[in-house]
C-alpha positions in Angstrom: 115.8 78.7 89.7 112.7 78.6 87.2 113.4 74.8 85.5 114.6 73.4 88.3 116.2 69.7 87.3 113.4 69.8 84.2 115.0 68.2 81.2 115.4 69.8 77.9 116.1 68.8 74.5 117.5 71.6 72.1 117.9 70.5 69.0 120.9 72.5 66.7 122.1 73.5 70.4 125.7 73.4 68.9 126.3 76.8 67.8 124.4 80.3 67.4 120.7 80.7 68.8 120.7 77.3 69.8 123.6 77.1 71.8 122.4 80.8 73.9 119.4 78.7 74.9 121.1 75.3 75.9 123.2 77.9 78.1 120.4 79.7 79.3 118.4 76.6 80.4 121.3 75.1 82.2 121.6 78.5 84.0 118.5 78.0 86.0 118.6 74.4 86.3 117.6 72.6 83.2 119.3 69.1 82.5 119.9 69.3 78.5 120.0 67.2 75.8 121.8 68.5 73.1 121.3 67.1 69.2 123.1 68.6 67.0 124.5 66.8 63.3 127.6 68.6 64.3 128.7 66.5 67.5 131.9 68.5 68.1 129.7 71.5 68.1 127.7 69.9 70.4 130.5 68.7 72.8 132.1 72.0 72.9 128.4 73.3 74.1 128.2 70.5 76.7 131.4 70.7 78.2 130.5 74.7 78.9 127.4 73.6 80.8 129.4 70.9 82.4 132.0 73.0 83.7 129.3 75.8 85.4 128.0 72.5 87.1 125.0 71.4 85.2 124.4 68.3 83.8 124.4 68.1 79.4 124.1 65.2 77.4 125.0 65.4 73.6 123.4 63.1 71.1 124.7 63.7 66.9 121.2 63.7 65.7 119.8 64.2 61.8 116.6 65.8 63.0 115.0 65.3 59.2 115.7 61.4 60.0 112.5 60.2 61.7 114.6 57.1 62.6 117.7 58.9 64.1 115.1 61.3 66.1 113.4 58.4 67.8 116.4 56.7 68.8 117.8 59.8 70.5 114.6 60.9 72.3 114.8 56.8 73.9 118.0 57.6 75.1 117.0 61.0 76.4 114.4 58.8 78.4 116.9 55.9 79.1 119.2 58.8 80.6 117.0 60.8 82.2 114.0 59.3 82.9 111.4 62.2 81.4 111.5 64.8 79.1 109.7 68.1 80.2 111.1 70.5 77.3 111.6 70.3 73.6 113.0 73.2 72.0 112.8 73.1 67.9 115.8 75.2 66.6 117.6 73.3 64.4 117.6 74.9 61.1 119.7 75.8 57.4 119.5 78.8 55.5 120.3 78.3 51.4 120.1 81.0 49.3 118.6 80.6 46.3 115.9 82.5 43.6 112.7 80.2 43.2 113.7 80.6 39.5 116.9 78.9 39.9 116.3 76.9 42.8 116.7 72.9 42.7 114.5 70.5 44.4 117.6 69.4 46.5 117.9 72.6 47.8 113.9 73.0 48.6 113.7 69.6 50.1 116.7 70.2 52.6 114.8 73.4 53.7 111.8 72.3 54.1 113.1 69.0 56.3 115.4 70.5 58.2 113.4 73.8 59.1 110.0 72.2 59.4 109.7 68.5 59.1 112.1 68.1 61.7 109.8 70.1 64.2 107.4 67.6 63.0 109.3 64.4 63.7 110.8 66.0 67.1 107.1 66.7 68.2 106.0 63.1 67.1 108.5 61.5 69.1 108.2 63.6 72.5 104.2 64.0 72.4 103.5 60.6 74.0 105.7 61.2 76.5 104.3 64.3 77.5 101.1 62.9 77.4 101.3 59.9 80.2 103.2 62.7 82.4 100.4 65.4 81.6 103.2 67.7 81.1 105.2 69.5 78.5 106.7 72.5 77.0 107.3 72.6 73.3 109.0 75.7 71.8 109.6 76.1 68.0 112.0 78.5 66.7 110.3 80.0 64.1 111.6 83.6 62.1 110.4 86.8 61.5 110.6 85.2 57.7 107.4 83.9 59.0 105.8 86.7 58.9 107.7 88.7 56.5 109.5 87.9 52.7 112.9 88.2 51.1 114.8 87.5 48.6 116.6 84.2 47.6 114.6 83.0 50.6 111.4 82.1 49.5 111.7 78.8 50.5 113.2 79.3 53.9 109.8 81.7 54.7 107.6 78.9 53.7 109.5 76.6 56.0 109.5 78.8 58.9 105.7 80.1 58.2 104.8 76.7 58.3 106.1 76.3 61.7 103.8 79.0 63.0 100.8 77.4 62.2 102.1 73.6 63.2 102.6 75.5 66.3 99.0 76.8 66.6 97.8 73.0 65.2 99.7 71.5 67.9 98.9 73.9 70.6 95.2 72.9 70.3 95.7 69.1 70.1 97.8 69.2 73.4 96.2 72.0 75.6 93.9 69.1 77.0 97.1 66.9 78.2 98.8 70.3 79.9 101.2 70.4 77.1 102.0 74.3 75.9 103.3 74.8 72.6 104.6 78.2 71.5 106.9 79.2 69.4 109.5 82.5 68.9 110.5 84.4 65.6 113.6 85.8 65.9 114.8 89.1 64.4 118.1 89.5 62.7 120.3 87.6 65.3 124.1 87.9 65.4 125.1 84.4 64.7 127.9 82.4 62.1 124.9 81.8 60.0 124.4 85.7 59.6 127.8 86.6 59.3 128.1 84.0 56.3 125.0 85.1 54.4 125.2 88.8 54.3 128.2 90.9 53.7 129.2 94.2 55.5 127.6 96.6 53.6 124.2 94.7 54.0 124.4 94.2 57.6 124.7 97.6 57.7 121.7 98.4 55.6 119.6 96.1 57.6 120.6 96.9 61.2 119.6 101.0 59.9 115.8 99.1 59.8 115.9 97.9 62.8 113.8 100.2 65.4 116.5 99.2 68.4 119.0 99.7 65.9 121.1 97.0 66.7 121.0 93.4 65.5 119.9 90.8 68.3 122.3 88.4 70.3 121.5 84.6 71.2 121.1 85.4 74.6 118.0 88.0 73.8 116.6 84.5 72.1 117.4 82.3 75.0 115.5 84.6 77.7 112.4 85.0 76.1 112.9 81.0 75.2 113.4 80.5 79.0 110.4 82.4 79.9 107.7 80.1 77.7 108.9 77.0 78.6 109.0 77.6 82.3 105.9 77.3 84.4 105.2 81.4 84.6 103.8 81.1 81.0 101.2 78.2 81.9 98.5 80.0 80.6 100.3 81.1 77.0 99.9 78.5 74.2 99.5 79.0 70.7 101.8 82.1 70.4 104.6 83.4 68.4 106.4 85.6 70.0 108.6 88.1 67.6 111.4 89.1 69.3 113.0 91.2 66.6 114.1 95.0 67.9 110.7 96.2 66.8 111.0 94.9 62.8 107.9 93.1 62.7 106.2 96.4 63.9 108.1 98.8 61.3 108.5 96.5 58.1 112.0 97.5 58.3 110.8 101.2 57.0 112.3 102.7 60.5 
């Protein structure tokens, strides 16, 4: 077991990539605390984890609200005694051109995708410093590296996640806390299904050198490595798990 008895918070763990990460961490001995605004989805993830014999806690949390994040972190510490791992995965994708974008759409995109990372990190850092141990993993996106029509605000947020990751890594390295990011490519999740039609999905698939979309397990396997002690000398990095898309600029 690669993270036996380590306590991990995963935000947005009720579905998609976050759910896949929760399952993978639990398989390797982790105790998983699921933060999700959709409590029922979080309960479903927790139920599957508990069926396998592992421990899980689900908390309804709006990760863009500091008071909710702080209260939830305290609850995890009260329940399990410590926090070893934080995976900032919660995100939202709201399509809009910049010219037609409302401030509400901009603010929600930045708050959920970027501000939440800051809030969750800020809440766990004092605890990790006290114990001189921690693994923080932030889920960015391939769009933190490239651009896409109707997603400039999403790209801005995900690029910010990479910058925050690098800055935090320099701050927290002396305290034995690793901070890294993953930039998923096109992953077959409910969000992808909602945001794209079948024709667009086929065109996108053709631009991936491996000629397939990723699945949540692809991201979860990379996440497991980066939060394990096998990656103890890796910090401040963003690993793009994208089937080669970042190398080819979608021109394959």
